C-alpha positions as CSV (number, residue, x, y, z in Angstrom):
1,M,-10.0,4.7,4.5
2,R,-10.7,1.9,6.3
3,S,-8.5,2.2,9.7
4,T,-7.9,0.9,12.9
5,P,-7.8,2.8,17.0
6,I,-4.1,3.0,18.1
7,G,-3.7,3.2,21.5
8,L,-1.6,5.9,23.0
9,V,0.0,5.1,26.9
10,M,2.5,6.5,29.2
11,I,4.2,4.3,31.5
12,N,5.5,5.9,34.6
13,D,7.0,5.4,38.0
14,E,5.6,2.8,40.7
15,R,6.6,5.0,43.6
16,P,3.6,7.2,44.6
17,H,5.5,9.8,45.9
18,V,7.4,10.7,42.6
19,N,4.2,9.7,40.2
20,S,2.2,12.3,42.0
21,L,4.0,14.6,41.2
22,N,4.6,14.1,37.7
23,E,1.4,12.5,36.8
24,S,0.0,16.3,35.6
25,E,2.7,16.9,33.7
26,N,3.0,13.5,32.1
27,C,-0.3,13.8,31.3
28,H,0.4,16.7,29.7
29,V,2.5,15.5,27.3
30,L,0.4,12.5,26.4
31,R,-1.9,14.3,25.0
32,R,0.4,16.7,23.4
33,W,1.6,14.0,21.4
34,A,-2.2,13.0,20.8
35,E,-2.3,16.5,19.3
36,A,0.5,16.3,17.0
37,I,-0.3,12.8,15.8
38,H,-3.9,13.5,14.8
39,S,-2.4,17.2,13.4
40,E,-0.4,14.6,10.7
41,L,-2.3,11.9,10.1
42,S,-5.5,12.9,7.9
43,D,-5.8,10.5,4.9
44,Q,-7.2,11.0,0.8
45,G,-10.6,11.5,2.1
46,G,-10.1,13.5,5.4
47,S,-10.4,11.3,7.8
48,T,-7.8,10.1,10.5
49,P,-7.6,6.8,12.9
50,E,-9.1,6.8,16.0
51,L,-6.3,7.8,18.7
52,V,-7.6,6.2,21.9
53,V,-5.3,8.2,24.8
54,A,-5.8,7.0,28.3
55,P,-7.0,9.0,31.2
56,E,-3.8,7.9,33.4
57,T,-0.5,6.7,33.3
58,V,0.4,3.1,33.9
59,K,1.9,3.6,37.4
60,S,1.0,-0.2,38.8
61,V,0.0,-3.3,37.9
62,Q,-4.0,-2.7,38.1
63,T,-3.9,0.6,36.2
64,A,-1.8,-1.6,33.7
65,H,-5.2,-4.0,34.0
66,K,-7.0,-1.2,33.7
67,I,-5.7,1.1,31.0
68,G,-5.1,-1.6,29.0
69,E,-9.1,-3.1,29.3
70,E,-10.0,0.3,28.4
71,L,-8.0,0.1,25.1
72,R,-9.2,-3.5,24.3
73,R,-12.2,-2.6,24.1
74,A,-11.9,0.5,22.1
75,G,-10.5,-2.1,19.7
76,C,-6.7,-1.0,19.2
77,R,-5.1,-2.7,16.7
78,S,-1.3,-0.8,17.5
79,L,0.0,1.1,20.7
80,I,2.0,4.0,20.9
81,L,4.2,3.7,24.6
82,C,5.2,6.8,25.7
83,F,8.2,7.8,27.8
84,N,9.0,10.5,29.6
85,V,10.1,10.0,32.8
86,W,12.3,6.9,34.2
87,N,9.4,3.8,34.4
88,F,9.5,0.7,36.2
89,P,9.8,-1.8,33.0
90,F,7.9,-4.7,34.3
91,L,4.5,-2.6,33.7
92,V,4.7,-3.3,30.3
93,W,3.8,-7.1,30.6
94,P,0.0,-6.5,32.1
95,L,-0.5,-3.9,30.0
96,V,0.4,-4.8,26.5
97,H,-0.9,-9.1,27.4
98,T,-4.5,-7.4,28.3
99,V,-4.6,-5.2,25.1
100,G,-3.6,-7.8,23.1
101,D,-0.5,-10.1,22.1
102,D,1.0,-9.4,18.7
103,L,0.5,-5.6,18.7
104,P,2.6,-2.8,16.5
105,I,4.9,-1.5,19.2
106,L,6.1,2.1,19.2
107,S,8.2,3.0,22.2
108,L,8.3,7.3,21.9
109,S,10.1,9.6,23.8
110,N,11.0,13.4,24.3
111,N,14.2,13.4,24.4
112,N,13.6,15.6,28.1
113,G,17.1,15.9,30.1
114,R,15.6,17.1,33.4
115,F,13.9,13.5,33.5
116,P,15.5,10.1,31.9
117,G,13.0,9.1,29.6
118,N,15.4,7.8,27.2
119,V,16.4,5.2,30.3
120,G,12.9,4.3,30.7
121,L,12.1,3.9,27.1
122,L,15.7,1.7,26.3
123,A,14.5,-0.4,29.5
124,T,11.3,-0.9,28.6
125,D,11.9,-1.5,25.3
126,G,14.2,-3.9,25.8
127,A,12.3,-5.9,28.0
128,L,9.9,-6.6,25.1
129,R,12.6,-7.1,22.7
130,Q,14.3,-9.6,24.9
131,A,11.3,-11.9,24.9
132,G,10.7,-11.7,20.9
133,V,8.4,-8.7,20.5
134,R,9.3,-6.9,17.3
135,T,9.0,-3.0,18.3
136,H,10.2,-0.1,16.9
137,R,11.6,3.1,18.7
138,V,11.9,7.2,18.2
139,I,13.0,9.6,20.0
140,G,12.3,13.5,19.5
141,D,10.1,16.7,20.5
142,A,6.5,16.6,19.3
143,D,7.1,19.7,17.8
144,D,9.9,18.4,15.3
145,P,8.8,17.9,11.6
146,A,11.5,15.1,11.3
147,T,10.2,12.8,14.6
148,R,6.5,13.9,13.9
149,R,7.4,12.2,10.2
150,A,9.1,9.5,11.7
151,V,5.8,9.2,13.6
152,K,3.5,9.3,11.2
153,A,5.7,6.4,8.9
154,W,5.3,4.1,11.8
155,I,1.4,4.6,12.1
156,R,0.9,4.4,8.5
157,A,2.4,0.8,8.7
158,A,1.0,-0.1,11.4
159,Q,-2.6,1.0,9.7
160,A,-1.0,-1.4,6.8
161,A,-0.2,-4.6,9.1
162,T,-3.5,-4.6,11.0
163,L,-5.9,-3.4,8.1
164,I,-4.5,-6.1,5.6
165,R,-4.8,-8.9,8.4
166,T,-8.1,-9.0,8.0
167,E,-8.6,-8.8,4.4
168,V,-9.5,-11.3,1.9
169,Y,-8.3,-10.6,-1.3
170,G,-10.4,-11.3,-4.6
171,L,-8.8,-13.6,-6.9
172,Y,-10.3,-13.8,-9.9
173,G,-9.6,-16.9,-12.6
174,G,-6.0,-17.9,-10.6
175,H,-2.7,-16.5,-11.5
176,S,-2.2,-15.9,-15.5
177,M,-0.6,-17.8,-18.1
178,G,0.9,-20.2,-15.5
179,M,2.5,-16.7,-14.5
180,E,4.4,-18.3,-10.4
181,T,5.5,-15.2,-9.3
182,G,2.1,-14.0,-9.2
183,F,0.7,-17.2,-7.3
184,F,-0.9,-16.9,-3.7
185,H,1.4,-18.4,-1.1
186,L,-1.2,-19.2,1.5
187,V,1.1,-20.4,4.0
188,P,3.9,-18.1,4.4
189,T,1.1,-15.3,3.4
190,L,-1.1,-16.5,6.2
191,K,1.5,-16.6,9.0
192,S,3.3,-12.6,8.4
193,L,0.9,-10.6,7.0
194,G,-2.5,-12.7,7.5
195,T,-4.5,-11.7,4.5
196,T,-6.0,-14.8,2.2
197,A,-7.7,-15.0,-1.0
198,Y,-10.7,-16.6,-2.7
199,Q,-10.7,-17.6,-5.5
200,I,-14.4,-17.2,-8.3
201,D,-14.1,-18.7,-11.2
202,Q,-14.3,-15.7,-14.1
203,L,-17.6,-17.9,-15.5
204,W,-19.0,-15.6,-12.4
205,V,-17.9,-12.4,-13.8
206,V,-19.2,-13.2,-17.2
207,E,-22.6,-14.2,-15.9
208,R,-22.6,-11.3,-13.5
209,M,-21.7,-8.9,-16.2
210,K,-24.9,-9.8,-18.3
211,Q,-26.8,-8.0,-15.3
212,V,-25.2,-5.0,-14.8
213,D,-27.6,-1.9,-15.7
214,H,-27.4,-0.9,-19.2
215,A,-28.5,2.7,-18.1
216,E,-25.3,2.8,-16.0
217,V,-23.0,1.2,-18.5
218,R,-23.9,3.9,-21.2
219,T,-23.9,6.5,-18.5
220,G,-20.0,5.2,-18.0
221,R,-19.1,5.0,-21.7
222,E,-20.9,8.9,-21.9
223,W,-18.6,10.3,-19.7
224,L,-15.3,8.8,-20.9
225,E,-16.0,9.8,-24.3
226,S,-16.7,13.7,-23.0
227,L,-13.7,13.1,-21.0
228,L,-11.1,11.8,-24.0
229,G,-12.9,13.2,-27.0
230,D,-10.8,12.3,-29.7
231,R,-8.3,10.4,-27.9
232,L,-10.7,7.7,-27.8
233,R,-9.4,6.0,-30.9
234,Y,-12.4,4.1,-31.7
235,D,-11.8,2.0,-35.0
236,G,-15.0,0.2,-35.9
237,E,-13.3,-3.1,-35.3
238,I,-11.2,-3.3,-32.0
239,L,-12.5,-0.9,-30.3
240,T,-16.1,0.7,-31.1
241,P,-18.3,1.9,-28.1
242,E,-19.4,-1.7,-27.8
243,H,-16.5,-3.2,-26.8
244,L,-15.8,-0.1,-24.6
245,E,-19.1,-1.0,-22.9
246,T,-18.1,-4.2,-22.4
247,Q,-15.5,-3.0,-20.4
248,L,-17.1,-1.0,-18.1
249,R,-19.8,-4.3,-17.4
250,L,-16.7,-5.7,-16.6
251,Y,-15.8,-2.8,-14.2
252,L,-19.2,-2.8,-12.3
253,A,-19.6,-6.7,-12.2
254,V,-16.2,-6.6,-10.8
255,R,-17.4,-4.5,-8.2
256,E,-20.5,-5.0,-6.9
257,L,-18.4,-9.0,-6.6
258,N,-16.1,-7.2,-4.7
259,Q,-19.1,-5.8,-2.3
260,E,-21.0,-8.7,-2.0
261,N,-17.9,-11.0,-0.8
262,G,-16.5,-8.6,1.3
263,F,-12.7,-8.3,-0.6
264,A,-10.9,-5.5,0.2
265,Y,-8.3,-5.9,-2.7
266,C,-8.5,-8.2,-6.4
267,G,-7.1,-9.3,-9.3
268,I,-8.4,-10.2,-12.7
269,K,-6.3,-13.1,-14.5
270,G,-7.2,-11.5,-18.0
271,Q,-5.5,-13.7,-19.7
272,R,-6.8,-16.2,-22.2
273,E,-10.6,-16.3,-21.3
274,L,-11.3,-12.8,-20.7
275,T,-8.9,-11.1,-23.3
276,E,-9.9,-14.1,-26.1
277,Y,-13.3,-14.4,-25.7
278,I,-15.1,-11.5,-23.7
279,C,-12.7,-8.2,-23.3
280,T,-9.4,-7.0,-22.4
281,P,-9.7,-5.7,-18.7
282,D,-7.2,-2.7,-18.7
283,V,-10.3,-0.2,-18.7
284,A,-11.8,-2.1,-15.9
285,E,-8.7,-2.5,-14.0
286,M,-7.7,1.0,-13.9
287,L,-11.0,2.4,-13.1
288,L,-10.8,0.0,-9.9
289,N,-7.1,1.4,-9.1
290,D,-8.9,4.9,-9.9
291,P,-9.9,7.9,-7.1
292,Y,-12.5,8.2,-8.9
293,D,-15.5,7.1,-11.7
294,W,-18.6,8.9,-13.6
295,H,-20.1,9.0,-10.0
296,G,-17.5,11.3,-8.3
297,P,-14.8,10.4,-6.1
298,K,-14.7,7.3,-4.2
299,E,-11.7,5.0,-2.6
300,P,-9.0,3.3,-5.1
301,T,-9.9,-0.6,-4.8
302,V,-6.2,-1.9,-5.6
303,C,-7.0,-4.4,-8.6
304,A,-4.1,-6.3,-9.9
305,T,-3.7,-7.0,-13.4
306,E,-3.3,-11.2,-14.2
307,A,-4.5,-11.3,-10.9
308,D,-0.9,-10.9,-9.5
309,A,-1.6,-11.9,-5.9
310,Y,1.5,-10.6,-4.5
311,G,1.3,-7.7,-6.9
312,A,-2.1,-7.2,-5.1
313,I,-1.0,-7.3,-1.6
314,T,2.3,-5.5,-2.2
315,M,-0.4,-2.5,-3.8
316,E,-3.0,-2.5,-1.0
317,L,0.1,-2.3,1.5
318,L,1.1,0.8,-0.7
319,K,-2.0,2.2,-0.6
320,Y,-2.1,2.1,3.4
321,I,1.1,3.4,3.7
322,S,0.0,6.7,1.5
323,G,-3.3,7.2,3.5
324,G,-5.4,6.1,0.2
325,L,-3.2,7.1,-2.9
326,P,-3.9,4.8,-6.1
327,S,-1.1,2.2,-6.3
328,L,0.9,1.6,-9.8
329,F,1.6,-1.8,-10.9
330,M,4.2,-2.0,-13.8
331,D,6.1,-4.8,-16.1
332,V,9.7,-4.0,-16.0
333,R,10.3,-3.9,-19.5
334,L,13.5,-2.3,-21.2
335,Y,16.6,-0.4,-19.5
336,H,17.8,2.5,-21.4
337,P,22.0,2.6,-20.3
338,K,22.5,6.3,-21.8
339,L,20.0,7.9,-19.9
340,D,20.0,5.0,-16.8
341,I,15.9,5.1,-17.0
342,W,13.8,2.6,-17.0
343,D,10.5,1.9,-19.1
344,L,7.7,0.5,-17.3
345,C,5.0,-0.8,-19.0
346,N,2.3,-3.4,-19.4
347,S,-0.7,-3.5,-21.5
348,G,-2.7,-0.6,-20.0
349,Q,-4.0,-0.9,-15.9
350,H,-2.2,1.7,-14.4
351,A,-4.5,4.4,-12.8
352,S,-5.2,7.6,-14.8
353,W,-4.2,9.3,-11.9
354,Y,-0.8,9.2,-12.1
355,A,-1.0,11.2,-15.5
356,T,-1.1,14.5,-13.4
357,R,-1.8,13.1,-10.1
358,S,-4.7,15.4,-9.9
359,S,-8.1,14.1,-7.6
360,D,-9.4,16.4,-10.7
361,A,-10.3,12.9,-13.2
362,A,-10.7,16.0,-16.2
363,A,-6.9,16.8,-15.2
364,N,-5.1,13.5,-15.5
365,F,-7.9,12.0,-18.8
366,E,-6.3,15.2,-20.7
367,R,-3.5,13.4,-20.9
368,V,-4.5,9.7,-21.2
369,T,-5.3,8.2,-25.2
370,F,-7.6,5.1,-25.4
371,H,-6.5,2.8,-28.2
372,P,-7.3,-0.4,-30.1
373,A,-5.9,-3.2,-27.8
374,L,-3.3,-5.6,-29.4
375,P,-5.4,-8.1,-31.4
376,L,-2.4,-10.2,-31.1
377,Y,-2.6,-10.9,-27.3
378,F,-6.0,-9.2,-26.8
379,K,-8.2,-11.0,-29.4
380,A,-11.6,-10.4,-27.8
381,G,-11.0,-6.1,-28.3
382,G,-11.6,-3.5,-26.2
383,A,-9.5,0.3,-25.4
384,S,-5.8,0.4,-23.9
385,V,-5.2,2.8,-22.1
386,A,-2.2,5.3,-22.3
387,F,-0.3,8.1,-20.9
388,D,3.4,8.9,-19.5
389,A,3.3,9.1,-16.1
390,A,3.8,12.5,-14.5
391,P,7.2,12.9,-13.3
392,G,8.1,13.2,-9.2
393,P,9.4,10.6,-6.5
394,L,8.1,7.2,-6.4
395,T,8.9,4.6,-3.9
396,F,8.9,1.2,-5.5
397,A,8.4,-1.8,-3.8
398,R,7.8,-5.9,-4.2
399,L,6.8,-8.8,-2.3
400,A,8.1,-11.8,-3.3
401,I,8.9,-15.3,-2.5
402,W,12.7,-17.3,-1.2
403,D,12.4,-20.6,-0.8
404,G,9.2,-20.5,1.2
405,R,10.2,-17.3,3.1
406,P,8.6,-14.0,2.2
407,Y,10.6,-10.7,1.5
408,L,9.9,-7.2,0.2
409,V,12.5,-5.3,-1.8
410,I,11.8,-1.5,-1.5
411,I,13.6,0.9,-3.9
412,P,13.2,4.3,-3.7
413,G,13.1,6.6,-6.9
414,E,11.3,8.8,-9.4
415,V,9.7,9.5,-12.3
416,V,11.9,11.8,-14.8
417,D,10.5,14.8,-17.0
418,L,11.4,14.3,-20.1
419,P,10.8,16.3,-23.2
420,E,7.5,15.2,-25.2
421,E,9.2,13.9,-28.2
422,Q,11.8,12.1,-26.3
423,R,8.9,10.4,-24.4
424,R,7.7,9.1,-28.0
425,E,10.9,7.7,-29.5
426,L,11.3,5.6,-26.2
427,N,8.0,4.6,-26.0
428,A,8.3,3.5,-29.9
429,Q,10.7,1.1,-29.0
430,T,8.1,-1.1,-26.4
431,D,4.2,0.2,-27.5
432,P,3.3,3.5,-27.4
433,T,-0.4,2.1,-27.1
434,W,0.3,1.0,-23.3
435,P,0.9,3.8,-20.4
436,H,4.5,3.9,-19.4
437,V,6.6,5.0,-16.6
438,H,10.1,6.4,-17.3
439,A,11.9,5.6,-13.6
440,R,15.3,6.0,-12.2
441,F,15.9,3.7,-9.3
442,H,18.1,5.3,-6.5
443,C,19.9,2.1,-7.2
444,S,22.5,0.7,-9.8
445,Y,21.3,-1.8,-12.8
446,D,23.3,-4.7,-11.8
447,E,21.6,-4.7,-7.9
448,I,18.1,-5.0,-10.0
449,I,19.3,-7.6,-11.9
450,R,20.5,-9.5,-9.2
451,I,17.7,-8.7,-6.3
452,F,15.1,-7.9,-7.9
453,P,11.8,-10.7,-8.3
454,C,10.0,-10.9,-11.1
455,N,8.7,-9.1,-14.1
456,H,5.7,-7.3,-12.1
457,L,6.5,-3.9,-9.8
458,H,4.7,-1.5,-7.8
459,A,4.7,2.2,-6.9
460,T,3.5,4.8,-4.6
461,P,3.9,9.1,-4.6
462,G,6.8,10.4,-2.4
463,D,9.4,8.7,0.1
464,Q,7.6,5.6,1.9
465,V,11.1,4.0,2.5
466,A,10.6,4.1,6.2
467,A,7.2,2.9,6.4
468,L,7.3,-0.2,4.0
469,V,10.3,-1.4,6.1
470,H,8.7,-0.7,9.7
471,V,5.3,-2.7,8.3
472,A,8.0,-5.4,6.7
473,E,9.4,-6.0,10.4
474,M,5.8,-6.0,11.7
475,C,5.0,-8.8,9.6
476,G,7.8,-10.9,9.9
477,V,8.9,-9.9,6.7
478,T,12.3,-9.4,5.7
479,P,12.9,-5.7,4.0
480,L,15.4,-5.4,1.4
481,V,16.1,-2.0,0.7
482,L,18.1,-1.2,-2.4
483,G,20.7,1.7,-3.2
484,G,23.7,2.3,-1.5
485,G,26.1,-0.8,-2.9
486,T,26.9,-2.1,-0.2
487,D,26.0,-5.1,-0.2
488,Y,27.0,-7.8,-2.4
489,R,25.5,-11.3,-0.7
490,P,23.5,-13.0,-3.2
491,L,19.6,-13.1,-2.4
492,W,19.7,-16.5,-0.4
493,D,21.9,-14.7,2.3
494,R,19.9,-11.8,2.4
495,V,16.3,-13.2,2.5
496,L,16.0,-14.5,6.9
497,R,13.6,-14.6,8.5
498,V,12.5,-11.8,11.4
499,G,10.9,-13.6,13.9
């Protein structure tokens, strides 16, 4: 997974008779933080962001400029300021302005009684904040697991904020069916997240499908047939080997176009042109989001169904804060009040990885069935992907706009473990040929109804609330964490511009 370099610097006391005595210990503390951070940050592919550690402390304007230039040449896009002793706060300005403005900044201090590192942190970080710089703070020991988790959450957020700023969203076909909450709102998105969109007509995709290698398509079909067996429900009409190959051509064509155009993430409009004349995009969207295909492991490419732009942006942020795991895309479909469970399902773009959360494709596809797509909605035919997401904690999220102001709804939750018969009964109430997430949100039904912005919801494994709050604040987006039941203000009173 791509990453951006992180600068790690300690600011010191300006007085030579003081810093000559503490320099060695401060550099040791800085290296200890670097070791602790590096041990926590491997992504799903095994790589870690580059940590650029300053070779000395900042103890003068001259060293601030020197270290700042070194970090700038190393391409640092975020900055961790370490504190272990009292420092001279004004030195932060020549450092920060040399590295570059508008960087995510974390102020990090040991809770050390021997020296006033916390005092230095609050004085220096306070100087940044009073000038309008958005910063975050963590205080604790490098060996403390909770402190390490807090630093990791911030770094994942900083990676998300600095990576998406340079990315282009591949918008294949425009927002679907007039679904305006899926529109790419250009100006507020550029001003907050920095990412932009480039729209390509779906005709371009269809023409590229004609150029896809036939042997490659056949290999992909045979791979799916071997994994699915009789769970690949060919019916001779809506779902045939030819229909499945068309869906695989769509996958390969979009993958090629993403690479040629430099699209980091994408969305496919689908309805109505593709779904009525070519195929339903479900299989292509699943494979793009999955961490594997018939060639083996690969990095997931976020792809949003119905070209939902704010869905895709949310998923891209979730991918980065999770270290490269697939992101989920769901419809908020049906609430079961007696169980306090939401059935989250849509027409089939869930990454198959969520069937068991395994890196082994075969293990996941044991739980997957390909059904003929519903001709009522998808006249061109093809497969719909069906499975029940495996139980476990998830963090749900959705980026949205209120009156031109972006905000990010964050919902802690989980996929609940239900007996198979009960899952079948619940799925039959909506559509059993689609994928389902039987979710319990750690907030009330009333709060969801009052605050949630649209019909599409997204998720990533584990507890990622802190990282999502950080990335929202870094980008000047209001984070709204649901749960707790204490904030009864309407949405329009809660969405305030950050910064």
